[in-house]
The first five atom37 places (N, CA, C, CB, O) and aatype in JSON, in Angstrom:
{
  "aatype": [12, 2, 10, 2, 19, 15, 7, 8, 8, 19, 3, 19, 16, 14, 0, 9, 10, 15, 18, 19, 1, 0, 11, 10, 6, 1, 9, 2, 1, 8, 13, 3, 8, 19, 9, 3, 0, 8, 19, 9, 10, 16, 19, 3, 11, 9, 1, 5, 11, 0, 6, 4, 16, 10, 8, 19, 1, 7, 11, 3, 10, 8, 4, 6, 15, 6, 6, 3, 3, 10, 18, 0, 0, 9, 3, 10, 10, 0, 3, 11, 10, 3, 1, 5, 19, 10, 1, 18, 11, 3, 11, 1, 18, 6, 6, 2, 11, 1, 15],
  "atom_mask": [
    [1, 1, 1, 1, 1],
    [1, 1, 1, 1, 1],
    [1, 1, 1, 1, 1],
    [1, 1, 1, 1, 1],
    [1, 1, 1, 1, 1],
    [1, 1, 1, 1, 1],
    [1, 1, 1, 0, 1],
    [1, 1, 1, 1, 1],
    [1, 1, 1, 1, 1],
    [1, 1, 1, 1, 1],
    [1, 1, 1, 1, 1],
    [1, 1, 1, 1, 1],
    [1, 1, 1, 1, 1],
    [1, 1, 1, 1, 1],
    [1, 1, 1, 1, 1],
    [1, 1, 1, 1, 1],
    [1, 1, 1, 1, 1],
    [1, 1, 1, 1, 1],
    [1, 1, 1, 1, 1],
    [1, 1, 1, 1, 1],
    [1, 1, 1, 1, 1],
    [1, 1, 1, 1, 1],
    [1, 1, 1, 1, 1],
    [1, 1, 1, 1, 1],
    [1, 1, 1, 1, 1],
    [1, 1, 1, 1, 1],
    [1, 1, 1, 1, 1],
    [1, 1, 1, 1, 1],
    [1, 1, 1, 1, 1],
    [1, 1, 1, 1, 1],
    [1, 1, 1, 1, 1],
    [1, 1, 1, 1, 1],
    [1, 1, 1, 1, 1],
    [1, 1, 1, 1, 1],
    [1, 1, 1, 1, 1],
    [1, 1, 1, 1, 1],
    [1, 1, 1, 1, 1],
    [1, 1, 1, 1, 1],
    [1, 1, 1, 1, 1],
    [1, 1, 1, 1, 1],
    [1, 1, 1, 1, 1],
    [1, 1, 1, 1, 1],
    [1, 1, 1, 1, 1],
    [1, 1, 1, 1, 1],
    [1, 1, 1, 1, 1],
    [1, 1, 1, 1, 1],
    [1, 1, 1, 1, 1],
    [1, 1, 1, 1, 1],
    [1, 1, 1, 1, 1],
    [1, 1, 1, 1, 1],
    [1, 1, 1, 1, 1],
    [1, 1, 1, 1, 1],
    [1, 1, 1, 1, 1],
    [1, 1, 1, 1, 1],
    [1, 1, 1, 1, 1],
    [1, 1, 1, 1, 1],
    [1, 1, 1, 1, 1],
    [1, 1, 1, 0, 1],
    [1, 1, 1, 1, 1],
    [1, 1, 1, 1, 1],
    [1, 1, 1, 1, 1],
    [1, 1, 1, 1, 1],
    [1, 1, 1, 1, 1],
    [1, 1, 1, 1, 1],
    [1, 1, 1, 1, 1],
    [1, 1, 1, 1, 1],
    [1, 1, 1, 1, 1],
    [1, 1, 1, 1, 1],
    [1, 1, 1, 1, 1],
    [1, 1, 1, 1, 1],
    [1, 1, 1, 1, 1],
    [1, 1, 1, 1, 1],
    [1, 1, 1, 1, 1],
    [1, 1, 1, 1, 1],
    [1, 1, 1, 1, 1],
    [1, 1, 1, 1, 1],
    [1, 1, 1, 1, 1],
    [1, 1, 1, 1, 1],
    [1, 1, 1, 1, 1],
    [1, 1, 1, 1, 1],
    [1, 1, 1, 1, 1],
    [1, 1, 1, 1, 1],
    [1, 1, 1, 1, 1],
    [1, 1, 1, 1, 1],
    [1, 1, 1, 1, 1],
    [1, 1, 1, 1, 1],
    [1, 1, 1, 1, 1],
    [1, 1, 1, 1, 1],
    [1, 1, 1, 1, 1],
    [1, 1, 1, 1, 1],
    [1, 1, 1, 1, 1],
    [1, 1, 1, 1, 1],
    [1, 1, 1, 1, 1],
    [1, 1, 1, 1, 1],
    [1, 1, 1, 1, 1],
    [1, 1, 1, 1, 1],
    [1, 1, 1, 1, 1],
    [1, 1, 1, 1, 1],
    [1, 1, 1, 1, 1]
  ],
  "atom_positions": [
    [[110.95, 91.62, 97.39], [109.85, 92.88, 98.27], [110.19, 93.84, 99.08], [108.92, 92.39, 99.21], [110.42, 93.61, 100.27]],
    [[110.27, 94.88, 98.62], [111.37, 95.7, 99.83], [110.14, 96.08, 101.59], [112.09, 97.97, 98.73], [109.06, 95.88, 102.15]],
    [[110.78, 96.38, 101.62], [110.52, 95.69, 103.09], [111.26, 97.03, 104.63], [111.72, 93.71, 102.99], [112.31, 97.33, 105.2]],
    [[109.77, 97.37, 104.61], [110.53, 99.36, 105.88], [109.67, 98.97, 107.03], [109.81, 101.84, 105.14], [108.51, 99.18, 107.39]],
    [[110.83, 98.26, 107.51], [110.15, 98.4, 109.34], [110.13, 99.42, 110.46], [110.77, 97.5, 110.18], [111.33, 99.58, 110.68]],
    [[109.66, 99.97, 111.03], [109.73, 101.72, 111.67], [108.5, 101.04, 113.42], [108.39, 103.62, 109.84], [107.4, 100.62, 113.76]],
    [[110.29, 101.53, 114.03], [109.34, 101.36, 115.73], [108.42, 102.91, 116.31], [0.0, 0.0, 0.0], [108.56, 104.08, 115.97]],
    [[107.84, 102.5, 116.92], [106.78, 104.3, 117.82], [106.95, 103.78, 118.8], [104.78, 104.92, 117.67], [106.13, 102.96, 119.19]],
    [[107.95, 104.03, 119.47], [108.19, 103.85, 121.34], [108.72, 102.47, 121.26], [106.52, 103.91, 122.58], [108.09, 101.65, 121.94]],
    [[109.51, 102.12, 120.74], [110.01, 100.83, 120.37], [112.18, 100.67, 119.82], [108.73, 100.48, 118.87], [112.05, 100.99, 118.64]],
    [[113.16, 100.52, 119.93], [114.11, 100.06, 119.21], [113.58, 98.48, 118.44], [115.4, 100.0, 120.24], [112.98, 97.44, 118.7]],
    [[114.15, 99.08, 117.56], [114.23, 97.42, 116.03], [115.34, 97.4, 116.12], [113.79, 97.48, 114.05], [116.38, 98.01, 115.92]],
    [[114.73, 96.18, 116.63], [116.52, 95.37, 117.69], [116.68, 94.63, 115.54], [115.99, 92.96, 120.15], [115.9, 94.38, 114.62]],
    [[118.15, 94.62, 115.79], [117.97, 93.28, 114.21], [117.19, 91.8, 114.48], [119.87, 92.57, 113.62], [116.41, 91.11, 113.82]],
    [[117.58, 91.75, 115.31], [116.12, 90.12, 116.31], [114.94, 90.4, 115.31], [115.14, 90.58, 118.77], [114.79, 89.83, 114.23]],
    [[113.85, 91.72, 116.05], [112.69, 91.85, 116.02], [112.7, 91.9, 114.17], [112.17, 93.15, 117.03], [111.91, 91.13, 113.64]],
    [[113.8, 93.02, 112.99], [114.07, 92.77, 112.23], [113.81, 91.8, 110.93], [114.59, 92.84, 112.7], [113.32, 91.96, 109.8]],
    [[114.59, 90.33, 111.92], [114.83, 89.54, 111.38], [113.36, 88.72, 111.36], [116.02, 89.06, 111.87], [112.55, 88.58, 110.45]],
    [[113.37, 88.25, 112.74], [111.87, 87.75, 113.07], [110.56, 88.76, 111.97], [111.59, 88.15, 115.11], [109.46, 88.24, 111.78]],
    [[110.77, 89.66, 111.56], [109.37, 90.53, 111.01], [109.89, 90.18, 109.66], [109.09, 92.48, 111.41], [108.84, 89.73, 109.19]],
    [[110.77, 90.06, 108.69], [110.85, 89.23, 108.05], [111.18, 88.09, 107.42], [110.83, 89.47, 107.91], [111.49, 87.99, 106.23]],
    [[111.11, 87.12, 108.35], [110.42, 85.79, 108.07], [109.15, 85.55, 108.13], [110.81, 84.92, 108.76], [108.63, 84.95, 107.19]],
    [[108.35, 85.96, 109.26], [106.52, 86.14, 109.25], [106.5, 86.51, 107.52], [105.65, 87.88, 110.57], [106.08, 85.61, 106.8]],
    [[106.9, 87.68, 106.93], [106.8, 87.9, 105.52], [106.72, 87.13, 104.25], [107.57, 88.45, 105.34], [105.88, 87.11, 103.36]],
    [[107.53, 86.69, 104.38], [108.24, 85.17, 103.58], [107.57, 84.31, 102.94], [108.85, 84.19, 104.42], [107.39, 83.81, 101.83]],
    [[107.1, 84.3, 104.5], [105.15, 83.78, 103.95], [104.31, 83.93, 103.01], [104.16, 84.2, 104.57], [104.01, 82.97, 102.3]],
    [[103.69, 85.31, 102.81], [103.19, 85.96, 102.14], [103.84, 86.37, 101.0], [102.83, 86.69, 102.74], [103.23, 86.74, 99.99]],
    [[105.25, 86.32, 101.09], [105.89, 86.16, 99.19], [106.06, 84.63, 99.6], [107.9, 87.23, 98.45], [107.22, 84.6, 100.0]],
    [[105.81, 83.99, 99.65], [105.44, 82.51, 99.38], [104.14, 82.36, 98.6], [105.27, 81.73, 100.74], [104.12, 81.67, 97.57]],
    [[103.27, 82.86, 98.98], [101.62, 82.62, 97.89], [102.05, 83.52, 96.87], [99.73, 83.27, 98.63], [101.99, 83.4, 95.64]],
    [[102.47, 84.34, 97.52], [101.78, 85.42, 96.28], [103.22, 86.12, 96.37], [100.04, 86.66, 96.71], [103.62, 86.41, 97.5]],
    [[104.03, 86.43, 95.25], [105.24, 87.49, 94.36], [105.1, 88.61, 93.84], [105.75, 87.05, 93.26], [105.76, 89.22, 93.0]],
    [[104.03, 88.9, 94.52], [103.91, 90.7, 93.58], [103.54, 91.64, 94.56], [102.48, 90.95, 92.2], [102.95, 92.7, 94.37]],
    [[104.01, 91.11, 95.8], [104.36, 92.06, 96.44], [105.6, 93.3, 96.09], [104.55, 91.4, 97.43], [106.8, 93.13, 95.87]],
    [[104.6, 94.89, 96.12], [106.02, 95.74, 95.37], [107.23, 95.51, 96.43], [105.76, 97.76, 95.15], [108.35, 95.0, 96.37]],
    [[106.28, 96.25, 97.59], [107.17, 96.95, 98.89], [105.78, 96.53, 100.15], [107.6, 99.29, 98.6], [104.61, 96.25, 99.88]],
    [[106.59, 96.66, 101.93], [105.29, 96.58, 102.54], [106.04, 97.43, 103.5], [104.5, 95.1, 102.98], [107.05, 98.0, 103.08]],
    [[105.5, 97.64, 105.24], [105.65, 99.3, 105.41], [104.54, 98.72, 107.12], [104.6, 100.81, 103.55], [103.35, 98.59, 107.39]],
    [[106.01, 98.53, 107.93], [105.51, 97.75, 109.17], [105.25, 98.62, 110.17], [106.44, 96.73, 109.71], [106.45, 98.83, 110.29]],
    [[105.01, 98.96, 110.57], [104.58, 99.3, 111.95], [104.43, 98.83, 113.43], [103.75, 99.49, 111.79], [103.38, 98.39, 113.91]],
    [[105.77, 99.0, 114.17], [105.84, 98.38, 115.16], [105.71, 99.64, 116.57], [107.2, 97.47, 114.95], [106.5, 100.57, 116.75]],
    [[104.62, 99.37, 117.32], [104.38, 100.52, 118.42], [104.19, 99.75, 120.13], [102.69, 101.47, 117.88], [103.14, 99.16, 120.39]],
    [[104.86, 99.8, 120.75], [104.68, 100.21, 121.87], [103.65, 100.91, 122.84], [105.35, 100.62, 121.82], [104.0, 102.09, 122.87]],
    [[102.29, 100.69, 123.83], [101.77, 101.53, 124.52], [102.64, 100.62, 126.22], [99.81, 101.64, 124.13], [103.76, 100.12, 126.17]],
    [[102.14, 100.63, 126.95], [102.17, 100.67, 128.04], [101.88, 99.05, 128.52], [101.3, 101.76, 128.42], [102.4, 98.53, 129.5]],
    [[101.14, 98.53, 127.79], [100.72, 97.33, 128.29], [101.01, 96.57, 126.51], [98.87, 97.4, 129.16], [101.8, 95.68, 126.2]],
    [[99.99, 97.39, 125.58], [99.5, 96.57, 124.53], [101.18, 96.93, 123.61], [97.66, 97.19, 123.73], [101.88, 97.93, 123.8]],
    [[101.47, 95.71, 122.57], [102.13, 95.5, 121.53], [101.39, 95.69, 120.48], [102.66, 94.43, 121.53], [100.52, 94.82, 120.47]],
    [[101.26, 96.6, 119.34], [100.36, 96.75, 118.23], [101.83, 96.28, 117.13], [99.45, 98.62, 118.08], [102.99, 96.2, 117.52]],
    [[101.38, 96.07, 115.9], [101.59, 95.7, 114.92], [100.71, 95.96, 114.06], [101.85, 94.74, 114.99], [99.57, 95.52, 114.19]],
    [[101.28, 97.13, 112.47], [100.24, 97.1, 111.72], [101.43, 96.55, 110.3], [99.22, 98.77, 111.7], [102.57, 96.12, 110.45]],
    [[100.71, 96.75, 109.03], [101.64, 97.09, 107.49], [100.55, 97.05, 106.91], [102.91, 95.99, 106.74], [99.69, 96.23, 107.24]],
    [[100.36, 97.91, 105.94], [100.56, 97.91, 104.89], [100.86, 97.59, 103.83], [100.7, 98.15, 104.91], [102.08, 97.71, 103.73]],
    [[100.18, 97.04, 102.44], [101.2, 95.61, 101.71], [101.13, 97.2, 100.33], [100.0, 93.09, 101.15], [100.82, 98.39, 100.47]],
    [[101.35, 96.8, 99.74], [101.42, 97.46, 98.15], [101.85, 96.16, 97.35], [102.74, 98.89, 97.9], [102.99, 95.75, 97.12]],
    [[100.63, 95.64, 96.98], [100.13, 95.34, 95.1], [99.85, 96.02, 94.51], [99.16, 94.67, 94.6], [99.6, 97.22, 94.62]],
    [[99.81, 94.74, 93.08], [99.23, 95.92, 91.97], [97.88, 96.1, 92.23], [99.33, 95.54, 90.33], [97.02, 95.24, 92.42]],
    [[97.77, 97.53, 92.21], [96.58, 98.68, 92.02], [95.87, 98.15, 93.84], [0.0, 0.0, 0.0], [94.68, 98.43, 93.97]],
    [[96.22, 97.8, 94.48], [95.72, 97.6, 95.68], [96.27, 98.07, 96.83], [95.61, 96.51, 95.82], [97.42, 98.05, 96.39]],
    [[96.37, 98.4, 97.7], [97.14, 99.15, 99.2], [96.34, 97.74, 100.08], [96.39, 101.43, 99.85], [95.12, 97.52, 100.06]],
    [[97.48, 96.83, 100.87], [96.16, 95.94, 101.7], [96.91, 96.28, 102.76], [95.72, 94.07, 101.46], [98.13, 96.11, 102.85]],
    [[95.88, 96.96, 103.93], [96.43, 96.88, 105.28], [95.89, 95.99, 106.89], [96.41, 98.26, 105.49], [94.92, 95.4, 107.36]],
    [[96.92, 96.29, 107.15], [95.94, 94.77, 108.61], [96.84, 95.52, 109.39], [96.22, 92.28, 108.65], [97.89, 96.09, 109.07]],
    [[96.07, 95.4, 110.76], [97.08, 96.24, 112.28], [96.49, 94.66, 113.01], [96.21, 98.51, 113.38], [95.59, 93.94, 112.59]],
    [[97.25, 94.51, 114.06], [96.94, 93.37, 115.19], [97.3, 94.09, 116.86], [98.15, 91.8, 114.82], [98.09, 94.98, 117.18]],
    [[96.7, 93.57, 117.39], [97.42, 93.99, 118.48], [97.27, 92.99, 120.31], [96.83, 95.63, 118.48], [96.26, 92.55, 120.86]],
    [[97.9, 92.97, 120.52], [98.41, 91.12, 122.19], [99.31, 92.08, 123.14], [100.18, 88.95, 121.37], [99.6, 93.23, 122.81]],
    [[99.73, 91.49, 124.35], [100.14, 91.45, 124.56], [101.66, 91.96, 124.91], [99.61, 91.04, 124.34], [102.07, 92.81, 125.71]],
    [[102.43, 90.94, 123.81], [103.7, 90.15, 123.88], [104.13, 90.96, 122.27], [103.48, 88.04, 123.99], [103.22, 90.55, 121.55]],
    [[104.98, 91.83, 121.42], [105.75, 91.74, 120.35], [105.6, 91.36, 119.24], [106.46, 91.3, 120.52], [105.41, 91.76, 118.09]],
    [[105.84, 89.73, 120.32], [106.19, 88.95, 118.92], [104.48, 87.55, 118.15], [108.09, 87.72, 119.62], [104.06, 86.99, 117.14]],
    [[104.23, 87.73, 119.55], [102.71, 87.43, 119.36], [101.81, 88.63, 118.79], [102.1, 87.02, 120.78], [100.9, 88.12, 118.14]],
    [[101.71, 89.98, 118.79], [101.42, 90.57, 117.94], [102.16, 90.37, 115.94], [101.64, 91.71, 118.77], [101.52, 89.65, 115.17]],
    [[102.64, 90.64, 115.75], [104.19, 89.91, 114.63], [103.46, 88.39, 113.78], [106.1, 89.07, 116.14], [103.41, 88.14, 112.57]],
    [[103.03, 87.69, 114.8], [103.04, 86.31, 114.49], [101.25, 86.53, 114.06], [103.63, 85.09, 115.99], [100.92, 85.65, 113.27]],
    [[100.12, 87.46, 114.38], [98.9, 87.33, 114.58], [98.95, 88.81, 112.74], [98.21, 87.75, 116.72], [98.09, 89.37, 112.07]],
    [[99.82, 88.78, 112.73], [99.45, 90.03, 112.04], [99.38, 89.37, 110.65], [100.55, 91.36, 112.21], [98.48, 89.52, 109.82]],
    [[100.95, 88.32, 110.51], [101.34, 87.71, 109.55], [99.76, 86.64, 109.02], [102.83, 86.94, 110.09], [99.54, 86.24, 107.88]],
    [[99.08, 86.46, 109.98], [98.49, 85.39, 109.41], [97.94, 86.27, 109.65], [98.3, 84.04, 109.61], [98.84, 86.81, 110.3]],
    [[96.59, 87.44, 109.7], [95.55, 88.24, 109.09], [95.98, 88.67, 107.79], [95.17, 89.39, 109.9], [95.03, 88.77, 107.01]],
    [[97.61, 89.1, 107.1], [98.24, 89.55, 105.91], [97.94, 88.46, 105.36], [99.67, 89.99, 105.86], [97.48, 88.34, 104.22]],
    [[98.27, 87.26, 106.43], [98.29, 85.74, 104.7], [97.06, 85.56, 103.93], [98.48, 83.74, 105.22], [96.97, 85.09, 102.8]],
    [[95.66, 86.19, 105.1], [94.62, 85.84, 104.56], [93.86, 86.52, 104.01], [94.12, 85.36, 105.12], [92.81, 86.13, 103.5]],
    [[94.46, 88.22, 104.01], [93.95, 89.49, 102.77], [94.08, 89.15, 101.64], [94.67, 90.82, 102.68], [93.18, 89.27, 100.81]],
    [[96.02, 88.34, 101.21], [96.67, 88.3, 100.72], [95.88, 87.08, 99.58], [97.79, 88.27, 101.54], [95.91, 87.29, 98.36]],
    [[95.12, 85.7, 100.21], [95.0, 84.89, 99.2], [93.73, 85.19, 98.42], [95.08, 83.57, 99.68], [93.45, 84.96, 97.24]],
    [[92.76, 85.99, 99.79], [91.77, 86.28, 99.25], [91.95, 87.21, 97.65], [91.1, 86.92, 100.38], [91.58, 86.8, 96.55]],
    [[92.6, 88.49, 97.93], [92.78, 89.23, 96.86], [93.44, 88.2, 95.15], [93.9, 90.45, 97.57], [93.1, 88.22, 93.97]],
    [[94.69, 87.3, 96.11], [94.72, 86.52, 94.81], [93.95, 85.83, 94.32], [95.45, 85.86, 94.7], [93.94, 85.67, 93.1]],
    [[92.95, 85.11, 95.29], [91.36, 84.37, 94.39], [90.41, 85.64, 93.99], [90.13, 83.14, 95.68], [89.38, 85.23, 93.47]],
    [[90.46, 86.86, 94.07], [89.24, 87.12, 92.98], [90.31, 87.6, 91.98], [87.82, 88.4, 93.41], [89.56, 87.77, 91.02]],
    [[91.36, 87.9, 91.58], [92.82, 88.18, 90.9], [92.43, 87.22, 89.62], [94.45, 87.61, 91.94], [92.07, 87.51, 88.48]],
    [[92.66, 85.9, 90.32], [92.11, 84.66, 89.6], [91.34, 84.69, 88.56], [91.45, 83.95, 90.33], [91.37, 84.74, 87.33]],
    [[89.94, 84.6, 90.32], [88.9, 85.07, 88.76], [87.66, 85.73, 88.23], [88.52, 84.18, 88.23], [86.5, 85.44, 87.92]],
    [[88.64, 87.0, 88.29], [89.25, 87.76, 87.55], [89.13, 87.47, 86.16], [90.41, 87.8, 87.93], [88.17, 87.36, 85.4]],
    [[90.64, 87.35, 86.02], [90.79, 87.11, 84.57], [90.42, 85.73, 84.17], [92.2, 87.36, 84.14], [91.07, 85.4, 83.18]],
    [[89.53, 84.73, 84.6], [89.2, 83.71, 84.59], [88.31, 84.59, 84.15], [89.22, 82.74, 85.52], [88.83, 85.14, 83.18]],
    [[86.98, 85.13, 84.4], [86.22, 85.12, 83.41], [86.2, 85.92, 82.56], [85.33, 85.04, 83.67], [85.13, 86.03, 81.96]],
    [[87.43, 86.88, 82.13], [87.68, 87.22, 80.14], [87.8, 86.62, 80.05], [88.47, 87.87, 79.16], [88.05, 86.21, 78.91]]
  ]
}
């Protein structure tokens, strides 16, 4: 999986990069057909926002989360993406099962 992390009004430090990579490994563990992931981290005055677009075969999955802490936003983002990927995987499995 190709991972691209960019920051908007925030510097992406190696610690943040390794944290994002560790959290997205869980998605790769559940579904290994992820082609690439683009993560954008945004910091406004109080709110920190993390958004991600996953490119899988035939579809793009997009998710975003907003919290007071950037690490909490990344955690919430990983949870939401995990649910979306599992739902996509189940739908794909059901389509193949019917064929």
